[in-house]
N, C-alpha and C positions, 0 to 999 in steps of 0.2 A: 096711271095715277102717280107714279113716282115722279113724273115730269112736272106735276103741279105743285110740288113742295118747294119751299125756298131752298136756296143753295146750301146754307149751313145745316139744315135738317137732312139734306141729301148726304152731306159729308158725315154727319153723325150716324146715319143709318148704314152707310158703307163701312164706317169704322167698326160699328157693332157687328156687322156681318162678318168682317174679316176676323174679329176677335172670336166669335163663335166658331168660325171655321178652324182657326188655330187651336182652340180648346178641343174641338172634336178630333183633330189630327193628333194632338198630344195624348188624348184618351186612348186612341187606337194604338199608338206606339207603346204607351204604358201597358195596355192589355196584351199586346204582342210580347212585350218583355216578360210579363208575369207568366204567360202561357209557356214561353220558351224555358224559363227557369224551372217551372213546375215539370215540364217534360224532361229536362236534363237532370233533375235530382235523382231519379232511379238509376240512371246511367252512372252518375258520380258515385253513388253508394256501391253499385256493382263493381266498378273499377277499383274502388278503395278496398273492397273485400278481396278481389282477385289479387291486388298488389300485396296484401297481407299474406295470402296463401302462398304466393310465389316466394316471398321473403322467408316464410317458415320452411318451405320446401328447400330453399337454398341453404338455410342454416342446418337442416337435417342432413343434406348431402355433404356439406363441408365438414360435418362432424363424423360422417360415416367412415368405416374402416377402409373401404375401397378408395375413397378420395384421398385419405392419408397415405395409403400404399402407393397410389399413383404419384403423389407428391414426392415420396421417397424414391420411386423409380425415376422420376424426372431428375432428381439430384444425382442419382447414380449414373444416369445417362449423360449428364453434363460432365461429371468427373471422368467417365470413360472416354468421352469425346476429347477432353483435354489431354488425357494420357495418350490417346491415339495420335493427336496432333504433335505431341512431343516425339513420338516414334517415327513420324513421317520423314522420309529422306528428302532433303532439299537438293537443289541443283548443284550446290557446291560439295555435297557429300558423295563419297564413292565407297562401295563395299570392297573389301580386300579381295574377295573372290573374283570380282569383276576385273580388278587390276591384274591378278595372276592369269586370268583367262585371256586378257589382252596380250600379256607377255608371251604366253604359250602359243597363242594363235598366230603370232608373227614369225615363229621359228619354222624351219623346214625339217625334213627327216635327217639331214646331215648335222644338225646341231642338237646335242644332248644337254639337258639342264640337269645338273647334279644337286643344286640347292638354291633355295630362295630365302633370303633373310630380309626381314622388314623391321625398320627402326622408325618409330613414330616420332615426329618432330614436336617440340614443345610449342606453346602458343605463339603463333606468328612465324615459326621456323618451318622449313620444308622437311617433309618425311623422306626417308631414303629406303630404296629397295636395292639389295645387292643380289645379282643374278650370277651364279657360278656354273660353269659347265665346260664342255669340250666341243669344239667345232671341227668338222672334217677337214676344212682348209680355210685359208685367209679370206678368200673372196666371199664365201658363204657367211663368214663371221662379219665381214664388212657390210654385206647386204642386210644381215639381221640387225645390226646396229643402226643402219639408215632407216629401216622400217620402224624401229622403236623411236627414233628421233622424229618421225613423221606423225606420231600420235600426239594430239593436242593436250592430252592429259599429263604428259611428262614435260617438265620445264627444262631438264638437262639430262642427257644420257652420256656418261663418260666411260670410255674404254681405254685402259692404259695401253701404251705403245708396246709394252712387253708382251701383250697378248698376241701380237703379230710376229713374235720371234720364231716360232715354228711354222713350217709350211703346211704340215699335216698334223692332225690331232692336236690342234692348238688349244691349250687350256686358257679360259678367259674368266674375268670377273668384271661385270658391268655394274656400275653404280648409276641408279636412276633416281632423280629427285623430282618432287612435285608436291602440290598442296593436297595430299590425300591422307 
């Protein structure tokens, strides 16, 4: 029957059909939107209530004594770590006990050390250690001085020539300089 109608009537009917179809699609989309909004409203209210509860709990915890004590403990810990870092020995620093141990370890039984004097250098100046003692003979004293010169910690090891005056029981006074 549709084929018996004139051409402009056919176009009017097709236009009205497509308009009705678009209106029906729009009604379904609108109904779907309304249903989804209605379904999401309870979830929105529940999440809002839960958010308020969490904020209240957070406020109570931040005001609690334990939280404030932990904040104080964190500050004390930071201060303690800073103090420990200032006490930490760097590569350029040397303990005096280590210096003396290096000096004593290089001597043999025929060299007796009677005294050690340490003079700290001012800023930028070298420190000086004066080592006084008695050597059994010249060769052992010379060997001892060479071993001290081989240590990289000391920049200069000076032994006066007068220390070699005696062949046996030679008294010596060695001046050692370095950045310690």
